[in-house]
C-alpha positions as a LaTeX table, in Angstrom:
\begin{tabular}{lrrr}
\hline
Residue & $x$ (\AA) & $y$ (\AA) & $z$ (\AA) \\
\hline
Met1 & $-0.22$ & 72.87 & 142.51 \\
Pro2 & $-1.07$ & 69.83 & 145.47 \\
Asp3 & $-2.52$ & 68.04 & 142.10 \\
Arg4 & 0.56 & 67.54 & 140.63 \\
Ala5 & 2.67 & 67.21 & 143.97 \\
Asn6 & $-0.24$ & 64.66 & 144.31 \\
Arg7 & 0.45 & 63.11 & 140.54 \\
Asp8 & 4.14 & 63.05 & 140.99 \\
Leu9 & 4.60 & 61.24 & 143.92 \\
Arg10 & 1.99 & 58.02 & 142.54 \\
Leu11 & 4.12 & 57.91 & 139.74 \\
Cys12 & 7.19 & 57.62 & 141.22 \\
Ala13 & 5.61 & 55.46 & 144.13 \\
Thr14 & 5.23 & 53.24 & 140.89 \\
Ser15 & 8.16 & 53.54 & 138.98 \\
Glu16 & 10.10 & 50.89 & 137.49 \\
Arg17 & 13.08 & 51.76 & 139.53 \\
Leu18 & 10.99 & 52.08 & 143.42 \\
Asp19 & 9.73 & 48.26 & 142.10 \\
Ala20 & 13.14 & 46.82 & 141.55 \\
Val21 & 14.69 & 49.02 & 145.71 \\
Ile22 & 11.73 & 47.17 & 146.87 \\
Asp23 & 13.25 & 43.71 & 144.78 \\
Ile24 & 16.37 & 44.65 & 146.28 \\
Met25 & 14.61 & 45.29 & 149.74 \\
Ala26 & 12.17 & 42.20 & 150.08 \\
Thr27 & 11.64 & 43.00 & 154.04 \\
Thr28 & 9.09 & 41.38 & 155.76 \\
Glu29 & 7.57 & 42.82 & 158.96 \\
Asp30 & 10.05 & 41.41 & 161.12 \\
Asp31 & 12.98 & 42.81 & 159.36 \\
Arg32 & 10.89 & 46.07 & 160.11 \\
Gln33 & 9.85 & 45.77 & 163.73 \\
Arg34 & 13.73 & 44.00 & 164.45 \\
Ser35 & 14.87 & 48.09 & 162.54 \\
Ala36 & 12.97 & 49.57 & 164.09 \\
Ala37 & 14.14 & 48.10 & 167.19 \\
Val38 & 17.97 & 48.73 & 166.47 \\
Ala39 & 17.51 & 52.35 & 165.17 \\
Arg40 & 15.13 & 52.91 & 168.92 \\
Ala41 & 18.35 & 51.73 & 170.29 \\
Leu42 & 20.60 & 54.39 & 168.24 \\
Gly43 & 18.21 & 56.94 & 169.31 \\
Asp44 & 20.04 & 58.35 & 172.21 \\
Pro45 & 22.95 & 59.91 & 172.74 \\
Lys46 & 24.19 & 58.33 & 175.40 \\
Arg47 & 23.88 & 54.51 & 173.68 \\
Leu48 & 25.82 & 55.84 & 170.57 \\
Cys49 & 28.62 & 57.23 & 172.81 \\
Val50 & 28.16 & 53.46 & 174.92 \\
Leu51 & 28.77 & 51.85 & 170.91 \\
Glu52 & 31.45 & 54.60 & 170.53 \\
Ser53 & 33.52 & 53.47 & 172.90 \\
Leu54 & 33.19 & 49.39 & 172.79 \\
Ala55 & 35.14 & 50.59 & 169.68 \\
Gly56 & 38.05 & 49.45 & 171.10 \\
Gly57 & 37.23 & 46.41 & 172.07 \\
Glu58 & 35.54 & 45.20 & 174.83 \\
Ala59 & 34.55 & 47.00 & 178.44 \\
Ser60 & 32.64 & 45.89 & 181.91 \\
Val61 & 29.56 & 47.64 & 182.90 \\
Gly62 & 32.05 & 49.88 & 184.78 \\
Glu63 & 34.40 & 50.66 & 182.47 \\
Leu64 & 31.97 & 51.89 & 180.52 \\
Ala65 & 30.20 & 54.15 & 182.96 \\
Gly66 & 32.95 & 56.07 & 183.19 \\
Arg67 & 33.39 & 56.63 & 180.01 \\
Val68 & 30.21 & 58.08 & 179.05 \\
Ala69 & 29.97 & 59.19 & 182.39 \\
Cys70 & 27.35 & 57.82 & 183.33 \\
Gln71 & 25.55 & 55.42 & 186.89 \\
Val72 & 26.15 & 52.36 & 186.60 \\
Pro73 & 22.72 & 51.21 & 186.88 \\
Asn74 & 21.46 & 54.62 & 184.36 \\
Met75 & 23.80 & 51.87 & 182.02 \\
Ser76 & 23.46 & 48.85 & 183.32 \\
Gln77 & 19.93 & 50.36 & 181.59 \\
His78 & 21.28 & 51.54 & 178.11 \\
Leu79 & 23.28 & 48.30 & 177.78 \\
Ser80 & 19.98 & 46.32 & 178.01 \\
Val81 & 18.02 & 48.11 & 175.24 \\
Leu82 & 21.35 & 48.07 & 173.68 \\
Arg83 & 22.44 & 43.54 & 174.10 \\
Ser84 & 18.70 & 43.66 & 173.02 \\
Ala85 & 18.71 & 45.52 & 169.76 \\
Gly86 & 20.57 & 42.89 & 168.91 \\
Leu87 & 24.44 & 45.47 & 169.07 \\
Val88 & 26.76 & 44.08 & 171.73 \\
Thr89 & 26.81 & 41.31 & 173.11 \\
Ala90 & 27.64 & 40.13 & 176.80 \\
Arg91 & 29.84 & 37.65 & 178.37 \\
Arg92 & 30.04 & 36.83 & 182.45 \\
Asp93 & 33.80 & 36.54 & 184.33 \\
Gly94 & 33.66 & 35.67 & 187.75 \\
Ser95 & 31.26 & 38.81 & 188.65 \\
Thr96 & 31.11 & 41.00 & 186.28 \\
Val97 & 30.45 & 40.63 & 182.62 \\
Tyr98 & 31.99 & 42.40 & 180.06 \\
Tyr99 & 30.22 & 43.98 & 176.45 \\
Arg100 & 31.67 & 44.34 & 172.87 \\
Leu101 & 29.92 & 45.16 & 169.61 \\
Ser102 & 27.86 & 41.92 & 167.77 \\
Asp103 & 29.38 & 43.39 & 164.31 \\
Pro104 & 31.69 & 45.97 & 163.41 \\
Arg105 & 29.84 & 47.47 & 161.41 \\
Ile106 & 27.66 & 49.00 & 163.63 \\
Leu107 & 30.20 & 51.41 & 164.00 \\
Glu108 & 29.09 & 52.29 & 160.06 \\
Ala109 & 25.47 & 52.68 & 161.01 \\
Cys110 & 26.93 & 55.14 & 164.12 \\
Gln111 & 29.23 & 57.53 & 161.48 \\
Leu112 & 26.17 & 57.79 & 158.88 \\
Leu113 & 24.02 & 58.12 & 161.83 \\
Gln114 & 26.73 & 61.54 & 162.47 \\
Ser115 & 26.57 & 62.47 & 158.31 \\
Leu116 & 23.11 & 62.97 & 158.23 \\
Ala117 & 22.88 & 64.53 & 161.11 \\
Arg118 & 25.15 & 67.24 & 160.07 \\
\hline
\end{tabular}
């Protein structure tokens, strides 16, 4: 039976359907690295909560810390990860930094993760 499973996997990996999917994706190593960084950023419950909190618009670090029940230094760390992954952008107004989602599709990704986790 294991031989058949291996043969079926090899067949699947060489099928025309897989070739079509690969052609559509056409990912480079850089694309995969960026995707992995986004996946790591989305892999923390607090960061997912931050992204959901930003659905209503931009917020300061202090506001987000209060909403997510997180200390400001920890919130700054989470926001740094999200910013490095390109999921949030920031703007400074005096001494206050405001964050917002860089792309509204981020919420769709969060919803997809939640539906897959159910």
